[in-house]
N, C-alpha and C positions, 0 to 999 in steps of 0.2 A: 421579514424586511429588516435591513440594518438601519439603526438610528443611534442617537446619542446614548440612550439607555442600553442598547444591545448592539455594539459596534461590530463590524466585520473586520477581518484581518485581510490586508491587501494580499492578493495572490491566492486566497482561500475562498471557498464558497459558503462558509458556515458562520453562523452568528456566535459571538462570544457571549456566554450567558452569566457568568459568575465572577466574583472578585478574584478568585485564584486563577481562573482562565485568563482574565484580563491582565493580572499582574505578570504572569509568566509570558504572555504575548508581548508586553511592554519590555520585559527583560530581553527577550529574543530579538526584538527590534534593535536593541543596542549591541548585543554580542554575536548573534547569528541570524541576521535578517533573511538569509537564504532558507531558514527553517520555518519561517512564518507560515508559508503556504502549506507545507506538509503537516505542520502542527495543527492548523485550522482544519485540514481535511481529516486528521485523525481524531478530532474531538468527538464527533457523534459516536464512533465506535468505542471510544474510551468511556463515554457516559453510559453506553449500553452495557459494557463489560462490568463496570463498578456497580451499576444498578442491578445487574443480575446477581452479583454477590450479596448486595444488601437485601434484595427480594428473597433470596435463599434464606438469609438469617431471619427475616420477618416471618416467613412461612414456617420455619422449622425450629427456631430457638424459643425457649420458654420465657417469653417476654412478659413481664407482670401486667402491662397495660393492654395486652391482647386477651380479650375475654372469651373468644371462641374462634374456631376455624372450620370452614366448610367449603362447599362447592356449589356453584349455580351457573347454569348455561355454559358449561365448559370452562369456567374461570374459578380461581381460588378466591374466596371471600374471607377476609379477616374482620371480625367484629371487635371494635375497640371498646375499652371500658367506658369511654365517654359517649358511646352510641354511634360514632362514625363508622363508616365501612371502607375498608381498603381492599381493592379488587385488582387482580392481576392474572397473568397466564399461569398454567400449571408449572410446578417447579420440582422436577426430580432433583433430590439433593446431591446427586453425584454427577450431574451434567456440568460442563464448563461452557456451554453455549449460551449466548445472551437470550433472554426471553423474547418471544414473538409479540411485541407490542408494549406499550407503556403500562405503568401502574397508575390506577386511579384512586384518589381519595375523595369519597362522596361525589363521584362522577367527574372530578377534575383530573385530567391526565398529567402525569409527570414523567419526563424522560431523563431527568437529571437527579442522581441520588441525593445530592446535597439539598436541592430545592424540595424534594419529597420529605426529607427528614426534618427540615425546618418547618414545613407545613404540618407535620405530625405534632410538633410542639411537645415532645415527651421529655421527661427529666434527663439531663445531661445531653440532650439532643443537639444543642447548638455547638458544643465543642466537637462532637462527633461529625456534625455536618461540615464543619470547617476542615476536618481531616479528610472527609470524602471529597470535598471540593479540591483539596490539594492532591489527593490520590488520583482524581480524574484528570486534572491538568498534567500531572507528572506522567501518568500513563500515556496520554497523548504525545508528550515529548518523547517518552521511551519508544513509542511506535514510529518515530521519525528516524530511528537508528538506521544508518545505511542509506538514508534518503538522498544524501549528497556525498561526494567523494571525501569531504572533510569530516564526515561523521564517523568514519571507521578507519582502521589502521591497515586495511588491505588484506585482512585474513578472512574475508567473507566467503571463501570457498568451503569445501567439505571439511567439517570439523574433525580433527584428529585428537588433540589433547583435551583433557577434561575442562581446562579453563576456556577453551574455545566453545565448547558446548554451553558452558555456564553463561558466556557472554551473548548467547543467542536468545536467552529468555528475556522477553520484553515485558511480560504481563505480571510477573511476580506470583504470589500465592494464588492458587486457582480458585479458592473459595472465600478469601478474606476481603471484605470491602475496602480495607486499607492496604490493598495489595501494592500500591505504589505511593504510599504516604511517606514523604520525606520532608518533614517540617524543618524549616531553617535552612534548607538548601536552595540557593538561587538557581536560575536556569544555567548560568555558567558553571556552577559547582556540580550540578547534575550531569552536564555534558562532559565535565572533566573527570568525575569520579565514579559515575554509575557504570556497572559492567557492560550494559547493553550498548554503550557508546564506544567501547573498545579502545580506550586510551590507556597508555602506560602512565601510571601515577608515581610521582616522586614522593616517597615517605620521608619526612624530616626525621633525623636521628638525634634525639635529645639526650644529652648526658645526664645521668641520675647519680646523685651522691647517696651512699648507704641504701642501695636498693634491696628489696626482698627478692632473692634470686634462687631458683631451683633448676636443676638440670645443668647441661653444658652449654653456656652461652657462646656462640661462635666468635672466633677472633675477628671476623669481618664486621661484627657489630660491636666492636670495642675501640676505644681510643686509649691505648696504653692500659692502665688499670681501670679505666672508667667504662661502665656499661652504657652503650648507646641504645635507647629504646625507640623502635620504629613507631611513629605517631601518624595517625590519619591526618591529612592536611586540613580537613574540616575541623577536626578536634583541636588542632594546633591554633587555628585562627579564631574559632568561636568560643572555645571553652578554656584552653590553656593560655590564650592571648599571646602566643609565641609567634614571632615572625618566621615565615617559611624561608629557610636558608640552608645552605649545604652543611654537612654532606647529606645527600638524598639516596634512598634505596629505591631503585626502579622496581615496580611491581604492577601486576595486572589485577584489577578488582574482580571478585567472584560473586556468586549469587547473593551472599548475605551482605554485600556492600562493605561491611566492616572488615572482612577477611580478604586478603590479597595474596597472590602467588608471586614470589620474586621472579623477575624477568631473566634471571640467570642463577648460577650457583653462588652460594654465600660462602666465603672463605671460612674454613673450619667446619663447615657442615657437609661439604662434598656434593651438594645437590641443591636444587631449587627448594624453597620452603614455603609453607603457608604461614602467613603472619596474621594473627587475629589481633586487631587493634581495639583500643577503647574508642567508642563513638557514642557520645551521650545525647542521642536524639531518639525519638520514638519511631521505630520501624515496625510496621504492622501493629502488633498489640502492645509492646512493652518498650520502655527505655532500658536497654540492657547495658551492663557494664562488665568489667572483668574484676570481680571482687577479690579482696585479700584471700578469702577462702579458696577461690578458684586458682589463684596463683600458687598458694602454699601447697595445694594438693594435686596440682596438674600432673606431675610426673608419677606420683603414687597411683593416681587413678588410671593413668595411661598404662603403667606396668600391670596393674590388676586386670584391666580390660583385655590386654594382650594375652595374659595367661589364661583367662576364661575362654576367649575366642579360640585359643589353640585346641580346645577340646572339640571343636567342630570340624576337625580334619581338613582344614584348608578352605572351607566354604565361606569363611568370613575372616577378614583382616581388619584391624583397627589401626588407623594412622598413628604413629608414635609421636608423643609429645617430646620434642627435643629439649625445650626449656621454657620457663615462664618468668616474668619479671614484674614487680610492682614497685611503686614509689610512695613516699609519704603523701603525695597528692593523689586522691582516689581516682582521678580522671586520667591518670597516666599509668598504663600497664600494657603488656603484650604477651601473647603466647605464640611460640614457634612450633609448628608441626611438620611432619613429613608431607610431601605432596602424594596424592593417591596413586600416581603412576608407578611408584616403586613396586606396586603389587600387580603390575601387568607385565607380561613377557613380551617385550617389544620385538624380540627376534621371531616370536611366533605370531606377530602381527595382532596381538591383543590390544584392546583399547579400553579406556575407562570413560563411562558415560554417567553423569549425575542422574539420579532417578527422576528429578524434576524435568529432565529433557527426554524421557523415554518415549512419550507420545510422538514427538518430532522424529526421534531416532527410528522408531518402528515405521512411521509413515514414509521416511526417506530411504530406508535400507532393507526392509523386509518385504518380500513380494506379498501382494494382497492375499493370495491363497494360503500363505503360511502365518499370517498375523495372529490368528486365534491360537495356534499351537505355540507361537513365540510367547504370547502373553501368559498362557497357561504354564509354560516352563518357568517364566520369571516368577509367577505367583507361587509355584511349588518351591522354588529356591528361597524366596524371601520369607514365606510363611514357615518353612522348615527351620531356617536359621533363627528367625525371631522367636518362635515358640520353644525351640531347644534351648536358646539362651535364657529365655524367661523361666523355663523349668529349672535351669541351673541357679537362677537367682539374680539375673541382670535384665532389666527392662530398658531397651534402647528407645530413644526418641527418633524413630527411623522414618523421618519425613523426607521430602524431596531434596532438601539441601544437605542433610547429614549423611544420606545413604547414596552410595555410588555402585554401579554395576560394571564388572569386568566382562567384556564380551570377547569371544574368540575371533579368529580370522574370518569366520563365516558369519559373524554378528550374533552368535548364539550366547545366551546367558551362561557364564562360567562360574563366577563367585562374586561375593559382595565385599565392599570396603565401607567402613564407617568412620566418620570423623566428628570431632567436637563432642566430648564426653560430659560437658558441663551440666546437662539436664537429664542424665540417665538416673534410674532408680535401682537400688540394690536391696535385696531381701536377705537379711542375716540368717533367717531360719532356712531358707532354700539353700543358701550357700553351705550351711552346716550339714544339711542332709547329704550333700555331695562331697563333703570333705574339703571344701574350698575355704581357705582362711579369709576372714573378713578384713579388708584393708583398714588402716588406721584413719578413718574418716569420721566426721561428726554425723549427727543424726539427720543433717540436712538432706542427704541423698538416700537415707535408709528408710525402708518401710516393709512390713510383712503383710500389709493389707492387699488381698488379691485384687480388689477393685482398683486401687491406685496403681498397682503394677500393670494390670491389663489396660487401663486407660492410657497409660504412658505409651505402651507398645502399640495397641490397636489404634489409638487415636492418630498417631503419626503415620502408621502404615496405610490406614484407610483414607485419610484426608490428603496425605502427601505423596502416596505411591500408587496404591491399587485403584483408588477412586478416580483420580484424573486419567489414569491409563485406561480404565474401563469406560468412563464417560456416561454411564447410566446405570440404574439399579440392576437391571436384568443382566448386563454384562458383568457387573461386579459380583453378582451371585454366581455366575459361571466361573469366574476366576477363583472365588473362595472355594467352590466345590472342587475344582480341578487341583487347586493348591493344597487342599487338606486331605484329599482322597487317600493318600498313602501314609499319612502321619499316624503315629501311635496315639491311642486314646488317652485322654487325661482331662483334668478339670479346665485347664486353659483352652484346650481345643474345643471342649464342649461349650464353653462360654462364647467362643468366636463363632461357632456354627449354629448355636441355638438361642442365644440371648440377644436382646437389642444391642445395636452397635454403638459404642461410646464415641462421641466426637466433641471437640471443643465448640462451645456456643460462642462463636467469634463475634457476632453482633451484640449479644448480651454482654460480653466481656467489655466492650467499648462503651456500653451504656450503663454499666454498673458502677456504683460508688465504692464497692469493696475492692475492685482490682483483682489481679491474679487470674489463674485459670478457672473457668467455669465450664461445666459440661452439660450435655444433653445426650439423648439416645435417639437413634433412627432405627426403623424396622429392619430386621435381619432378613435378607432375601432367601436365606437357607432355612428359615424357621417357618415357612408357610405364610409369611406376611405379605409377600408379593409387593404390590404397589400401595399398600394400606398406610399411606401417610398423607398429611395435608398437601394438596397440590399434586398428587400422584397421577 
């Protein structure tokens, strides 16, 4: 029932439950009242989607306040250190479907992730609960994309360009509870800047005196001798405190939100570019910036990665970094990269599809009888490329945003494109074994630790590519088996097919005081473990 404590949204049939839901509804009432009804209707599904990601983390992450895990009556039971019991439906770690039913804490059911986390009362839980509250409300807003004519730019037909595919993703990271956490963004700013709402964004161009500049900065982003740095409008307004005024660079937001594709060619570049902007807010796990290190080494790293990828006989291309710029202010920087379409033969009707969109691509373009074979072909391509490159000494962070697939005119996997080299890892010892010169980089991206290298590659591939495409442990096992069947033996292949699978402990990371990446392992379906995990 709707009341003062739990108001309803006019035009919707659902109760507003939390502060973030209420705040976003109030903002919509001012800026887009036509979306109030669709937003309210989307809230139950958004709560279930974020709760499913949180429940996955509670079941599978090594949380210090979970004393034991077991099963009873077809349900998963978590015994907490303080004696309470958390009960919920079985949770395959690779499914992306919401769980069937609520999660109960000592018999009290919860269908909202933020309310459940607050009830748990665990260390750092209140901050994370606020993130989950915002993630849920923002996800509901994302799911209104296309609900009215004003919410899209008219490109809602079949996606052709990679940016069109990227703008179809409403739900964000398939396994992260903060999949749509956009703190500091108002409803109006989400509608204006989030990719799923399909707006063209005007990037302010700020002149920078004495910039740190590498590469060839296009003349279209210069004012005489001055370098003009493209700035995300949110960053300009909230961090740099700069009024948004001309000149503006028209661009389309992509999956990562902070990266946009120019809406046309940039003079002096000869093509559309991807612009990675500084955006100082927490998206999913981290507050990411463009560090001075990233700027200074952007072109060196790009040239190195291109040279190593060339050893894979055309199976992988790395988008070239054109230029990067930094300024004395740490919150003002940008990186310019090629758009991935340069590696597709448009005359042969090839297309580029981000790996995050492959489940939708397969469902919409591959006949049902051919989907298993298609997935196996993709697994074979991505595992061959990833493991060969790892053997040479480069571990890609090949998740759904960074990795793209070129498909031929028939929609079959042809080759891969990788973008954004900021978080790859390089093994000096492996490079030396293959006669590959080590680039002049600091130790930040270097390691010879096999575990660190495999975590980087396997974690991204499993959680961002193969896992979401498979949708369950059994299918993931089939993809791993098919994709590795013809690969040459080696220690990395043995680890992938016989050892527990490394994945980021995404919920633990948000509840930890230490910050940074933290890891756990899941049973390997190729190692005879089958469904031997909590909640299987």
